[in-house]
Residue, then its C-alpha position, 0 to 999 in steps of 0.5 A: x281651257x285645255x292646253x298643251x306646252x309647246x317648247x319654242x325651241x324644238x315645238x315637241x308639246x309636254x303636259x301641262x305643268x309649272x314644275x317643269x319650266x325647260x323643255x325635257x328634251x332640248x332645255x328650251x323654255x315653253x309657250x302654252x299652245x290651246x286646242x281652240x279656236x280664239x273667240x271675240x270677247x275674253x282670251x283663251x287661258x289656261x285656267x279650267x274654271x274663270x269663275x274659280x280664279x285666283x283673283x284680288x280683282x285685277x284687270x279692267x284699270x281705266x284708260x284716260x285721254x292724256x290731252x296734254x302731252x298729245x298736243x305736246x308731242x303733236x300726236x292725234x291722240x295719246x290715251x295712257x292704260x292705268x295698270x299701277x291701279x291694279x291691287x297690288x300697285x303694277x301689271x304684274x297683277x295679272x299675272x299672278x292671278x292665273x300663275x297662282x291659280x294654276x300653281x293651286x289647282x296643280x297642289x302647289x302649297x310653297x314656291x319660289x320667286x325672283x323680281x326687281x321688286x313689283x312682281x314678287x309683291x305681286x304673287x307674295x300677295x295673291x299667294x298669300x289670297x291662295x294660302x300658298x308660302x312664298x319665298x321671294x328673293x329681290x335685290x337689297x338695292x330696290x326700293x324699301x317700298x316694294x321690299x316691304x310689300x314682298x313682307x307684309x304679304x306673309x312671304x319671307x323675302x331674301x335680299x341678296x347685295x347685288x344687280x338683278x341677275x344675282x337674285x336670279x342667280x341665288x333663286x335657282x341656288x335655293x330650287x338646286x339645295x333645296x327641291x323647290x318649286x320655282x315658280x319664275x315670272x320670267x320662265x313660266x309660260x303661264x305668267x304672259x298669259x294673264x296681260x292677254x286681258x289689256x289687248x282684249x279691254x283696249x280693243x273693248x274701249x278703244x276699237x281699232x283706233x291704236x296704231x302703236x303701244x310704246x310700254x318698257x320692257x324687261x323679261x317681256x311678259x306684258x310684250x309678249x302677252x299684249x301681242x299674244x292678244x291683239x293676235x287672238x283679237x286678229x285670228x277671231x276677225x275683231x281687229x284686221x291689223x296688231x298696233x306696231x309695239x315699241x319697246x323703251x329701256x334704258x341706256x344701261x341696261x338694254x339687251x332687247x335693245x342691242x338684239x333687235x340692232x343687232x349689236x353685242x351685249x352682255x350681261x356684264x355690261x349693265x350698270x346701275x339704273x332708276x329703272x329698276x323694273x327693267x334693270x335684266x340685263x340677261x331676259x330668258x325670253x330674248x329671242x319671243x322678245x324679239x320676235x313679238x316685236x317684229x311680227x309687228x312692224x314695232x322697235x326698240x330704243x334706250x332712253x337716258x337716266x337724266x330723262x326719266x326724272x324730267x318725265x316723272x315729274x312732267x306727267x304728274x304736273x300736266x296730267x296728274x299721274x304718279x308713275x315710277x321710273x321704270x314706267x315714264x321711261x316709256x314716255x321718253x322714249x315715246x317723244x324720241x321715236x316722234x322725233x326720229x320719224x319713227x312714230x309719226x305725227x299726228x298717229x295715235x298711241x297707247x303707253x301701259x303706265x305699269x307701275x306706281x309712282x308711290x313705291x319708290x323714293x324720287x330721289 
């Protein structure tokens, strides 16, 4: 679909590109802007021919009712969108399909990415499917299962010591030294476009029933994409109102929570967390995330490290769903939001379960 890239800071428009990540006029990041109006059946996507997309069968993940936890928390209805049933075991596949399709169609044969694990594994798989080479920078401390995934798809894995930000720094240095194309899922405006499909699928199954969406947030592609998807549905006249979005972070790494509450946050304040997928101390799209949350009347809270294994076990034993610790942070946060009254009892809530527990050790 015909589109341009619009700078989030200065508003200047630029031609589509996977190589240019920052506005040449002011250094801001981009969003995708379409020339066509939104339609009711399918989100607008930058892909010129959806039938020729670099797809591995992502999307159309199940929506299930969590009856036991619904009753325990006193909700009207609690649904889970099982995003961990994507081809590589995480929601990232939706963004990878769009980003690698754009890269392939623009002639990219090799690219660089940095990740805490899931995005790297996903982009490695989609790179293989598109016959592209990938360099993936990831923390050496990342779950072995995720690092093994990256390598089995043929990507060159660069394991970096230190916190999550160190992998980003190393990737950027590699790009600068080698003149490589940096198709960062954190910086590219195309990655989050794939997430809009989640909102369309939810509307197709549940209609206007969802009042709240609760999800874990690191770099925010799912948050940004889902809000944009619901905005398109609203603008197309399919829904009247967008659900309120509530984002969950760990107490160990909480830049979004700090920004929403007006508290100080510096990347150096980050501590080690078992929620590796949201261990992002310096998210580049922080302002865009805050705007997305506020536009829906949502909120942001942090949860304790101790609550993660407890909720991982609880979700597994009451609902038969084995999610990674990053994903179950959403349920710990949901419980806090109900107890504080931010989400009223008897409300209808949806939680996207973003990654499989099979990817990381229990301890």
